[in-house]
Backbone as XML, in Angstrom:
<?xml version="1.0"?>
<chain id="A" units="angstrom">
  <residue number="1" name="MET">
    <atom name="N" x="102.096" y="112.259" z="105.289"/>
    <atom name="CA" x="102.849" y="113.144" z="104.412"/>
    <atom name="C" x="102.239" y="113.087" z="103.008"/>
  </residue>
  <residue number="2" name="THR">
    <atom name="N" x="102.040" y="114.233" z="102.396"/>
    <atom name="CA" x="101.440" y="114.288" z="101.069"/>
    <atom name="C" x="102.466" y="113.941" z="99.990"/>
  </residue>
  <residue number="3" name="VAL">
    <atom name="N" x="101.956" y="113.581" z="98.820"/>
    <atom name="CA" x="102.795" y="113.322" z="97.653"/>
    <atom name="C" x="102.789" y="114.590" z="96.808"/>
  </residue>
  <residue number="4" name="GLU">
    <atom name="N" x="103.960" y="115.185" z="96.611"/>
    <atom name="CA" x="104.051" y="116.397" z="95.803"/>
    <atom name="C" x="104.121" y="116.022" z="94.330"/>
  </residue>
  <residue number="5" name="LEU">
    <atom name="N" x="103.215" y="116.600" z="93.526"/>
    <atom name="CA" x="103.187" y="116.341" z="92.090"/>
    <atom name="C" x="102.997" y="117.638" z="91.328"/>
  </residue>
  <residue number="6" name="ARG">
    <atom name="N" x="103.662" y="117.725" z="90.188"/>
    <atom name="CA" x="103.371" y="118.816" z="89.256"/>
    <atom name="C" x="102.090" y="118.428" z="88.523"/>
  </residue>
  <residue number="7" name="GLY">
    <atom name="N" x="101.354" y="119.416" z="88.077"/>
    <atom name="CA" x="100.045" y="119.167" z="87.468"/>
    <atom name="C" x="100.055" y="118.162" z="86.330"/>
  </residue>
  <residue number="8" name="HIS">
    <atom name="N" x="101.054" y="118.251" z="85.447"/>
    <atom name="CA" x="101.058" y="117.350" z="84.281"/>
    <atom name="C" x="101.277" y="115.893" z="84.678"/>
  </residue>
  <residue number="9" name="HIS">
    <atom name="N" x="101.838" y="115.649" z="85.853"/>
    <atom name="CA" x="102.043" y="114.265" z="86.276"/>
    <atom name="C" x="100.734" y="113.564" z="86.611"/>
  </residue>
  <residue number="10" name="LEU">
    <atom name="N" x="99.690" y="114.321" z="86.854"/>
    <atom name="CA" x="98.381" y="113.691" z="87.048"/>
    <atom name="C" x="97.975" y="112.960" z="85.782"/>
  </residue>
  <residue number="11" name="LEU">
    <atom name="N" x="98.312" y="113.520" z="84.633"/>
    <atom name="CA" x="98.012" y="112.866" z="83.358"/>
    <atom name="C" x="98.996" y="111.736" z="83.073"/>
  </residue>
  <residue number="12" name="CYS">
    <atom name="N" x="100.264" y="111.946" z="83.374"/>
    <atom name="CA" x="101.288" y="110.916" z="83.142"/>
    <atom name="C" x="100.967" y="109.643" z="83.920"/>
  </residue>
  <residue number="13" name="LEU">
    <atom name="N" x="100.438" y="109.796" z="85.113"/>
    <atom name="CA" x="100.129" y="108.633" z="85.948"/>
    <atom name="C" x="99.096" y="107.719" z="85.309"/>
  </residue>
  <residue number="14" name="LEU">
    <atom name="N" x="98.245" y="108.274" z="84.463"/>
    <atom name="CA" x="97.192" y="107.480" z="83.834"/>
    <atom name="C" x="97.731" y="106.438" z="82.865"/>
  </residue>
  <residue number="15" name="THR">
    <atom name="N" x="98.884" y="106.715" z="82.261"/>
    <atom name="CA" x="99.410" y="105.802" z="81.245"/>
    <atom name="C" x="100.762" y="105.203" z="81.600"/>
  </residue>
  <residue number="16" name="TYR">
    <atom name="N" x="101.295" y="105.517" z="82.755"/>
    <atom name="CA" x="102.618" y="105.029" z="83.145"/>
    <atom name="C" x="102.629" y="103.512" z="83.281"/>
  </residue>
  <residue number="17" name="VAL">
    <atom name="N" x="103.616" y="102.858" z="82.646"/>
    <atom name="CA" x="103.812" y="101.415" z="82.792"/>
    <atom name="C" x="105.267" y="101.076" z="83.101"/>
  </residue>
  <residue number="18" name="GLY">
    <atom name="N" x="106.143" y="102.072" z="83.136"/>
    <atom name="CA" x="107.529" y="101.838" z="83.512"/>
    <atom name="C" x="108.473" y="101.522" z="82.376"/>
  </residue>
  <residue number="19" name="ASN">
    <atom name="N" x="108.000" y="101.557" z="81.152"/>
    <atom name="CA" x="108.860" y="101.256" z="80.004"/>
    <atom name="C" x="109.505" y="102.522" z="79.453"/>
  </residue>
  <residue number="20" name="GLY">
    <atom name="N" x="110.787" y="102.405" z="79.046"/>
    <atom name="CA" x="111.453" y="103.526" z="78.398"/>
    <atom name="C" x="112.153" y="104.489" z="79.340"/>
  </residue>
  <residue number="21" name="TYR">
    <atom name="N" x="112.194" y="104.165" z="80.609"/>
    <atom name="CA" x="112.843" y="105.025" z="81.595"/>
    <atom name="C" x="114.030" y="104.289" z="82.196"/>
  </residue>
  <residue number="22" name="SER">
    <atom name="N" x="114.908" y="105.016" z="82.872"/>
    <atom name="CA" x="116.019" y="104.367" z="83.569"/>
    <atom name="C" x="115.462" y="103.554" z="84.743"/>
  </residue>
  <residue number="23" name="ALA">
    <atom name="N" x="116.254" y="102.597" z="85.195"/>
    <atom name="CA" x="115.825" y="101.759" z="86.315"/>
    <atom name="C" x="115.616" y="102.592" z="87.580"/>
  </residue>
  <residue number="24" name="THR">
    <atom name="N" x="116.493" y="103.565" z="87.807"/>
    <atom name="CA" x="116.379" y="104.429" z="88.993"/>
    <atom name="C" x="115.086" y="105.229" z="88.948"/>
  </residue>
  <residue number="25" name="PHE">
    <atom name="N" x="114.800" y="105.819" z="87.791"/>
    <atom name="CA" x="113.592" y="106.619" z="87.648"/>
    <atom name="C" x="112.348" y="105.759" z="87.826"/>
  </residue>
  <residue number="26" name="SER">
    <atom name="N" x="112.325" y="104.596" z="87.183"/>
    <atom name="CA" x="111.156" y="103.709" z="87.284"/>
    <atom name="C" x="110.918" y="103.270" z="88.719"/>
  </residue>
  <residue number="27" name="ALA">
    <atom name="N" x="111.983" y="102.972" z="89.462"/>
    <atom name="CA" x="111.836" y="102.558" z="90.859"/>
    <atom name="C" x="111.240" y="103.690" z="91.691"/>
  </residue>
  <residue number="28" name="ALA">
    <atom name="N" x="111.718" y="104.913" z="91.472"/>
    <atom name="CA" x="111.185" y="106.066" z="92.193"/>
    <atom name="C" x="109.723" y="106.321" z="91.820"/>
  </residue>
  <residue number="29" name="TYR">
    <atom name="N" x="109.410" y="106.192" z="90.551"/>
    <atom name="CA" x="108.040" y="106.410" z="90.076"/>
    <atom name="C" x="107.112" y="105.361" z="90.683"/>
  </residue>
  <residue number="30" name="ASP">
    <atom name="N" x="107.588" y="104.103" z="90.710"/>
    <atom name="CA" x="106.784" y="103.026" z="91.289"/>
    <atom name="C" x="106.469" y="103.308" z="92.760"/>
  </residue>
  <residue number="31" name="LYS">
    <atom name="N" x="107.425" y="103.866" z="93.495"/>
    <atom name="CA" x="107.194" y="104.203" z="94.898"/>
    <atom name="C" x="106.125" y="105.283" z="95.028"/>
  </residue>
  <residue number="32" name="VAL">
    <atom name="N" x="106.154" y="106.259" z="94.119"/>
    <atom name="CA" x="105.128" y="107.313" z="94.131"/>
    <atom name="C" x="103.758" y="106.695" z="93.864"/>
  </residue>
  <residue number="33" name="VAL">
    <atom name="N" x="103.683" y="105.814" z="92.896"/>
    <atom name="CA" x="102.412" y="105.150" z="92.569"/>
    <atom name="C" x="101.901" y="104.355" z="93.771"/>
  </residue>
  <residue number="34" name="GLU">
    <atom name="N" x="102.788" y="103.642" z="94.452"/>
    <atom name="CA" x="102.401" y="102.879" z="95.648"/>
    <atom name="C" x="101.833" y="103.802" z="96.722"/>
  </residue>
  <residue number="35" name="ARG">
    <atom name="N" x="102.493" y="104.935" z="96.933"/>
    <atom name="CA" x="102.028" y="105.885" z="97.945"/>
    <atom name="C" x="100.637" y="106.411" z="97.595"/>
  </residue>
  <residue number="36" name="LEU">
    <atom name="N" x="100.426" y="106.715" z="96.320"/>
    <atom name="CA" x="99.118" y="107.210" z="95.889"/>
    <atom name="C" x="98.050" y="106.127" z="96.044"/>
  </residue>
  <residue number="37" name="ASN">
    <atom name="N" x="98.397" y="104.897" z="95.661"/>
    <atom name="CA" x="97.441" y="103.792" z="95.778"/>
    <atom name="C" x="97.096" y="103.468" z="97.227"/>
  </residue>
  <residue number="38" name="SER">
    <atom name="N" x="97.977" y="103.835" z="98.156"/>
    <atom name="CA" x="97.707" y="103.585" z="99.574"/>
    <atom name="C" x="96.841" y="104.685" z="100.190"/>
  </residue>
  <residue number="39" name="GLY">
    <atom name="N" x="96.504" y="105.694" z="99.375"/>
    <atom name="CA" x="95.588" y="106.731" z="99.850"/>
    <atom name="C" x="96.228" y="108.041" z="100.270"/>
  </residue>
  <residue number="40" name="LYS">
    <atom name="N" x="97.534" y="108.204" z="100.008"/>
    <atom name="CA" x="98.193" y="109.462" z="100.365"/>
    <atom name="C" x="97.566" y="110.612" z="99.582"/>
  </residue>
  <residue number="41" name="GLU">
    <atom name="N" x="97.505" y="111.763" z="100.221"/>
    <atom name="CA" x="96.971" y="112.952" z="99.566"/>
    <atom name="C" x="98.001" y="113.542" z="98.627"/>
  </residue>
  <residue number="42" name="VAL">
    <atom name="N" x="97.524" y="114.296" z="97.629"/>
    <atom name="CA" x="98.377" y="114.928" z="96.626"/>
    <atom name="C" x="98.407" y="116.427" z="96.869"/>
  </residue>
  <residue number="43" name="GLU">
    <atom name="N" x="99.598" y="117.001" z="96.741"/>
    <atom name="CA" x="99.760" y="118.457" z="96.767"/>
    <atom name="C" x="100.355" y="118.851" z="95.427"/>
  </residue>
  <residue number="44" name="ILE">
    <atom name="N" x="99.685" y="119.739" z="94.702"/>
    <atom name="CA" x="100.185" y="120.210" z="93.408"/>
    <atom name="C" x="101.237" y="121.286" z="93.664"/>
  </residue>
  <residue number="45" name="VAL">
    <atom name="N" x="102.423" y="121.107" z="93.047"/>
    <atom name="CA" x="103.537" y="122.039" z="93.232"/>
    <atom name="C" x="104.030" y="122.535" z="91.880"/>
  </residue>
  <residue number="46" name="ARG">
    <atom name="N" x="104.807" y="123.634" z="91.889"/>
    <atom name="CA" x="105.373" y="124.198" z="90.663"/>
    <atom name="C" x="106.750" y="123.643" z="90.353"/>
  </residue>
  <residue number="47" name="GLY">
    <atom name="N" x="107.556" y="123.431" z="91.360"/>
    <atom name="CA" x="108.941" y="123.004" z="91.162"/>
    <atom name="C" x="109.072" y="121.498" z="91.100"/>
  </residue>
  <residue number="48" name="PRO">
    <atom name="N" x="110.290" y="121.006" z="91.289"/>
    <atom name="CA" x="110.511" y="119.559" z="91.252"/>
    <atom name="C" x="109.604" y="118.830" z="92.255"/>
  </residue>
  <residue number="49" name="ASP">
    <atom name="N" x="109.009" y="117.769" z="91.797"/>
    <atom name="CA" x="108.090" y="117.008" z="92.642"/>
    <atom name="C" x="108.683" y="115.642" z="92.960"/>
  </residue>
  <residue number="50" name="ALA">
    <atom name="N" x="107.875" y="114.769" z="93.529"/>
    <atom name="CA" x="108.342" y="113.449" z="93.935"/>
    <atom name="C" x="108.850" y="112.638" z="92.746"/>
  </residue>
  <residue number="51" name="ILE">
    <atom name="N" x="108.359" y="112.892" z="91.563"/>
    <atom name="CA" x="108.805" y="112.176" z="90.366"/>
    <atom name="C" x="110.046" y="112.829" z="89.765"/>
  </residue>
  <residue number="52" name="CYS">
    <atom name="N" x="110.043" y="114.133" z="89.615"/>
    <atom name="CA" x="111.188" y="114.848" z="89.025"/>
    <atom name="C" x="112.447" y="114.709" z="89.871"/>
  </residue>
  <residue number="53" name="ARG">
    <atom name="N" x="112.293" y="114.644" z="91.175"/>
    <atom name="CA" x="113.483" y="114.527" z="92.026"/>
    <atom name="C" x="114.272" y="113.264" z="91.716"/>
  </residue>
  <residue number="54" name="ALA">
    <atom name="N" x="113.619" y="112.222" z="91.227"/>
    <atom name="CA" x="114.322" y="110.988" z="90.862"/>
    <atom name="C" x="115.276" y="111.255" z="89.676"/>
  </residue>
  <residue number="55" name="LEU">
    <atom name="N" x="114.867" y="112.113" z="88.762"/>
    <atom name="CA" x="115.737" y="112.465" z="87.637"/>
    <atom name="C" x="116.920" y="113.303" z="88.089"/>
  </residue>
  <residue number="56" name="ILE">
    <atom name="N" x="116.655" y="114.232" z="89.000"/>
    <atom name="CA" x="117.726" y="115.088" z="89.510"/>
    <atom name="C" x="118.760" y="114.255" z="90.238"/>
  </residue>
  <residue number="57" name="ALA">
    <atom name="N" x="118.305" y="113.245" z="90.983"/>
    <atom name="CA" x="119.208" y="112.387" z="91.746"/>
    <atom name="C" x="120.126" y="111.575" z="90.828"/>
  </residue>
  <residue number="58" name="GLU">
    <atom name="N" x="119.687" y="111.301" z="89.591"/>
    <atom name="CA" x="120.485" y="110.517" z="88.653"/>
    <atom name="C" x="121.637" y="111.314" z="88.060"/>
  </residue>
  <residue number="59" name="GLU">
    <atom name="N" x="121.507" y="112.627" z="88.020"/>
    <atom name="CA" x="122.531" y="113.457" z="87.374"/>
    <atom name="C" x="123.840" y="113.456" z="88.095"/>
  </residue>
</chain>
């Protein structure tokens, strides 16, 4: 299964360290990073992606 990402998250991933975010968001982001590091393919999408969905789930 591919990891869905919006284009700007390709840049965000370069500097992400998990500081300044909610615990829920950071945990979801960390899972995305793990999936990418394990070699999962990326699909660029326009709408909510694997990272944004963590924010939606918090609302």
